[in-house]
Structure formats: structure tokens, C-alpha cells
C-alpha positions, 0 to 999 in steps of 0.5 A: 108518109107521116102526118101530123096536126100543128097550130097554126099561130102565127102561119110561120110553120117551115116547110118545103111548101104551104099550100093555102087556099083562095076563094073565087069570090075575092075573100082570101082563105085564112092562111092566105091572108096572114101569108099574104102578110109575108109576101109583101101582098103578092096574093093580094096582088095576084088575086087583084089583077085576075091572075089566079080567079080561086077557081075550084081546083086551080093551082099556083106555085109561087116560090117564097122570096127569102124570110118566108117560112116556106121554101114555096107557096102554092094557092089553091081554088076553094070556089066561093065561100058559100058553096065550099063544103064536103065535096068542094074541100075533097076537090081542093085537096086533090089537086093540092096532091096532085101539085105537091107531087110534082115538086121536088119539096119532102114536106108540107104544110097544109093549111086548107082545114083552117077553111070552114066547110059545111057539115066538117068538123075538124076531125073529118077534115084532118081525116079526108086529108091523111084520106085524099093524100094516101089514095091520090099517090097510091101507086098500082102494082105493075108489071111492066119491065120499063123504067118505073116514074120516080115517086114523089118525095113527098114524104111528110105532111102537116096540118093547120089548125087553130088550136090545142084543142082542134089539133087533139081532134086533127091528130085523131082524124089523121090517124083514122085516115091513115088506117083508111088509106092502108086499108085502100092499099091493100084492097087496090093492090089485091084487085089490080092483080092479075089474076094467074097471080091474085089467086083464090090461094094467093089470096088466102096468103094474103089474108094468113100475112094479115094475122102474122102482122096483127095478133089481133087477127086470127085466119082460117083458110079452108081448102076444097075438102073443108068446104065440101066437108061444111056441104057448100054444094052451091061454092063448089059448084061454082069452082068446079070448071077451074084448075085452081082451088078454091079458098074459104077464108076465115078472119076474126078480129078481136078487139072488145069482148070476148061474148060482144057478138060480131059484125061480119063482113061477107065478100064475093072472091071471084078471082077470074070470072068468065062467064063460065058455059053462059061465057061472057063477050070478050070485050072487057072480060079481062076486067073479071080480075076486079071479081073479087073486089069484094074479098078484096075490100072486106080485107081492107077494111079488116086491115084498117080496124086492126091498125086502129085497134076499135073496140070491136068484133070482126069477123070476115068470111070470104068464099074465093074460086074461078068461074071457068068453063071446061068439059067439068064446069057446072052446065045451065038447068043443074041442081045444086044443094047448098050449106043451108039445106035449100036446092037452086036450079042454076039456068045462067052460070054467069050469075056465080056470085050468088052462087059462092055467098048464099053458102057464106052468108049460111056459114057467117050463123055459127058466130052469132053476128050481130049483122052480116053485111055482104060486099059483092060486084055481083050484077051490072044491073046495078051499073045500069041502075045507078052508074059509077057513083053510087053502090047500091044497097039492099037490106032487110033491116032498116036501122042497118041500112040507114046506118050504112047510108049515113056512113057512107055519106061520111065518108064521101064513099055513098050507097043508094037504098034499092028495093029488095022483097017478095015481088022481086023473089017471085021471080026466081021461082023454079018448076024443079028445085027451091030456087032459081040463079035468076029471075029474068033482066028486070029488076036484076040488081034487087032479084040478086040480092033477093036471092041472098035474103033467101038465105039470110032470113032472120039475120040482120043483114046488108048486101051493097052491090059495088059492081059499078064503084068498085073499079075505073075502067077506060083510061083510069083503068084500076081499083077504087077501093070502095067501099073501104070507106064506108065499111071502116066508117059505118064499123068505127060509129059502131064501136062508138055506140055498142 
């Protein structure tokens, strides 16, 4: 889809549809006032007669009369003017996309960015337009043999702004939003694929394809022999019950000077998690194809950064395998030696994510990173604590944690800081090894993070537990692509400040 910014001098831009905002408290939006004059006061009359309330998210499509610039006018409810902020703006845009997709229009002018929204400058308002349009028009790569629904004809969206200076800022915002949308699409595509298609080998091949698409990316994929040579005993323990071979995927993006320390993103890539010998309950086990969402999101973030040509160095590390039960599977009470040399007693084979991540975090040290952020669908306990709204955030560095929280707010992809420390690590003591991989039900998200913390000592490190945010279940089952927006925003701001 093509996006561009235009200066709205008279609100008379030719288009298949003009999307304008109406407030609930009786006010017409800035563009609506101008377009109302073209329509001989029709919008004001509809508002006065109670035919359109302006309630947030409400829509009304009007065929424009002859002489009007647009073939149709789409009225969008903005809610109250005093309450119009970030969430309301995004909700209004979502309604706009859904309505436009049902029309036959191929191009539209969106006037909502002209409205003042609390804490949102013009660049962010335009960025959100592109993000929302890309996200709402995303289609799951399903394998149905029935006829596919027709894709919307909409192919061009213009964002109206007040003047040339605003247009410059909006153009940059649209560029960022399109890149985030591209990263989200890649992440969601990978996570939505069935596990017999999206295997560790497939993930490695998609990472190699990124390197072909972008000269700034170099990709290396290690097979089981390469992983064994690195002495990643914890990673190999998880994969030993599966017939699918594991892959360690390493992508390097170079956008800054060679000697600039990179940010390392580490993704959990369990392409299917049966729980292993500690077998999961059957209900919703099909959703364990989403257990590679951490891997999908770090690849999505990498793609967005490469599209933006961000002046930063980035390393993406993915440990990918299946967790399956078999005669060769790792057993509760087995003890393995990690790449760091620390030994782990595996008390629960369904706590496998931390086992592959601890070796991947150790591997990240060779890049002398400025910061390491791991992303994983790690614990059901995080869902219990935070639901599906916030990702869990744990970190050993206050400044890094603050950066990620702020990025999540700006990107509407929020994280909530959870505790971590020696108190939780105490629960992981083992009589037989340096550390156990589980510490009981209490504080499960924090004990999991504290396990990883043992391998991240002296690194500037943060852990994002996205078990509750990476996908939706039920009738809306599918990947959300979170936390791609947060990670991209974090990296954009890192690039600006370093």
C-alpha cells in the first residue's frame, strides 16, 4: 500500500473517499467543518438531527454530491474532544480502515491527523495511520482450499496535515509506520504458519532470505553439529526428543560504525511445544505453534530496522527447536551443562524456553553488546499476572528497563515491570546442580526471569515475557506480532541518542 502526506489547505483533495472526524460533544472536526460546506451543511444537519452521535468508533458513509472533491465521505466518531488521546485516535483509525475495506474505493484521504491528540505530535499521528492500516489489512496465510475473500481495493492512503513543515514530519512518520507494519507482517506470518511448515529449518531459511533482501544483513545458521561444538548443552537437551533438527540463527545488521557496540535481540524459537515428558494438557495445545513468537518478533524487528536503514548495529540470535516427547527426550531430573559451564537440573521439561535462552544469552557475549534483550513466550504465570494487555518486563538495568517501558507507551505496545532478584533465585536451588530450571508455582514469571538473570550477570539485560501478548486465542486466534512496535521504537530512539 502507498502512503503519502498532503497539505490540507482547503480540504478539497480528489479521492475515492474522504475520512473525517466528528466529536461526540457536538463539535465537527477541523476537516469536517470544511467538507460540510462542500456538502451544503449535510454533516451538521445529520449531527443536529441525531443521525450521527460521534461516539468513538461509530461510522457513517455518505455518497458525496456532484461537485464535491471526494466520491464518498466517511464520518468517524472521535468521542469527546477532551478525551481524545492516543487510544481514541488509534480506535478511530481502526474503524476507518474496517469501513474503507468494505467499500470499492482504491484511494482515500484521511483527515484525522489534523485533530489534536494528547501527547501525539504530527509524526506519531502519521506513523499510527500507517501502522493501523497495515495491521488491520493483514491477512493470515491460511491453507484453506475454499475461495478466498476478495482483498480490499484500497491501495493508496493520503494523510492530510496543516502545512509543509507538518508534511515533512508526517512523511517521516509514515516511513516508520510502514516499516513497523512490514515487520509486524513478517512476524505474524511466521507465527501463524502451522508447525509442520514453520520448522527450525524453515525459520533459518527465512532468516537467510532477509540477508538476500537487505545487503546490510548477514545471516549465519548453525546446525546441530555447530550447536554441539559451542557446548550448548541446555539447548541440545530440549531438542533431543524431536526428529526436527535444531537451528541457531544469527543475523547481524550493520548500520553504524563497525566498532559501535550492537544491541542484541535474543528470540525463543520453539516451533512446537508439547511440553516434552512433562506433557501439556490437550486443550489449546494447538496454540503452542505460537511458542516461537519471540523468534518471529526479533526477525520482524530486524526487517523493520533494515527497511528504515537505521544507524545502529543490531544482532539477532534465535535458538530454535521443537520440544517433543520420545524415547530420547530429556527427562525430569536430568542434569545438563550449559554453554556458560553452569549445570542445570531439569525438574520440568515444559520449562524449556529458559534452557534454550540461557545458552543463546551466553552466546551473545561474543558480540560485546551494548544491551541484550530476550523475547519469549516464557510463562503462563505472566498471563495470570498481567492478562493479555501488558508484556512482562524484567531487567538488571534500570535505564534499559525505563527505555523499554517508554518505547512501549509510545508504540502502544506496553510492558509492565515485574520484580526479579535473589529472593526468586533462591527458589531455583538444587541439591544436585548449580541451579534448577523451575522453582514452584509462586512467582513463576519472576523465577523464570531470575533463572535467565544467572546467565546475564554483568550484561545490560532485559527480558520480555510475551506469553500473554504475542497471540490471541478463541475466535480471533492468531499472532499479534507484539512486541515488534515496542522493539522498533526502542531501537529508533537508541539510534537517535547514541
